[in-house]
N, C-alpha and C positions, 0 to 999 in steps of 0.2 A: 674367599677373602676379599676379592675385588668387589663382589656383590655387596658385602657389608660396607665397604668404603663408599660405594655409590649411595647406599641408603643413608649413611651418616652425612654424606655431602648434601643430599636432598633435604635431610632434616635441618642441617646447619644453614642451608640456603633459605629454607622456610623461615627459620628464626631471624636470619639476616634481613630478609625482605620485610618481615613483620616489624622488627625493631628499627631497621634503617629508616622506615617511614617516620618513626618517632625521633630519628637522629641519634639512636642510642648505641648501635653496635657496628663495628667494622672488624674485619678479619685480617690476620697477618698475610701479607703477600706471599703466595706460594703455599700457604696453609689454610685452605678454604674452610677448615673446621676448627681453627684455633683463633678465638677472638682477641682483639687488642683491648686490654683493660682501659676503661675510660680514665683519662688523665695521663696515659702514656702515649708517646709518639714513636712511630716506627721510623728508624733512620733508613731511608730508601737506598742510599749509596753503600750501606754496609751489609746488604742482603746477599745471601748465597743460595742458589737453588739449582740442583741438577738431579737427574735420575730418569728412571723409566718405570714401567708397570711392576717390575720385580723389586726394585730398590730405589731409594731416594735419600738425598741429604738436603735439608733446608735449614738455613740459619738466618735469624732475624735479630736485629738489635733494637730494643725499646728503651726510651729515655724519658726522664721526668725530673724537674727540679722541685716538685711539690710532694711526690709520693714516696713513701718508705717501702723497703722490700717486704716487710711484714704484711702490708696490705696487698702487695702483689701476690705473695704466697697464698694468702687467704682467698683471694679472688680465684686463682687458678685451682686451688684445692677444692673449691665449691663448684666451679664451672666445668672443668675437664672431665670429671666422672660422669656428668650428664651427656658427654659426647663419647663415652666408651673408654676413656683412659682410666687406668688404675694406678694409684700412687704406689711407688716401690721404695722411695727414699726421701728423707727430709732432714736437712741440716740447716745451719745458720745461713749459709750462702747459696743453697742449692736444693731444688726438689726435682725428682725424677718420676716420670710416669711411663707406663707400658701399655701398648694396645696392638694386638695382632701382628707381632713381628717388628714393631717399631718402638723406638725409645724417644721420649720427649724430655729434654732437659731444660730447666729454667735456672740460670746461674747469674748471680749478682756479681758484676765486675767491679762496680764502684757504688758507694753509698750516696754521695752528694757531689754533683748531681747523680741521680740514680741511673745506672746503665746496666741493662739486663740482656743477656743472650738467651734466646730461645732456639733450641736446635731439635729437629726431628730427623732421625736417621734409622735406616733399616738395621735391625739387629742381625748380625751374622751368626 
C-alpha cells in the first residue's frame, strides 16, 4: 500500500512540476495528491493534519465567492479518478471517494460564499 502511495505521489509531483511551471496547479496542504481547483482558495488557518504511516486525518477548507459547488463536484469527479480515487457517493452537498483504505469527503458547508471541506481519513 505504501508503495502505491509513493508512486501516486511521484505521479502527482510530476503533474505539479509540469503544470506549476505554467501556473496552473497547486495541491492542498497535507494532501500532496489532491489538487486545489483553480478559482478556489485554501484557508490555511482552518487546516487540520495529523497521522502516521498507518493512518491519517487531513482536513482543508476551500473557499470562493465566484464558483458554485456544481463546478467543484465536476472538477473533482473528473480529476480524482485519475489519481486512483473511486467515487462511492454523490449527493447535493457531498461527494465521497475511496482509495486503498482511505476516504475522501468533499462537503459543501455554505453556498455563497462557497465554503467546502475536504477531508481525507483512514477508514477503520
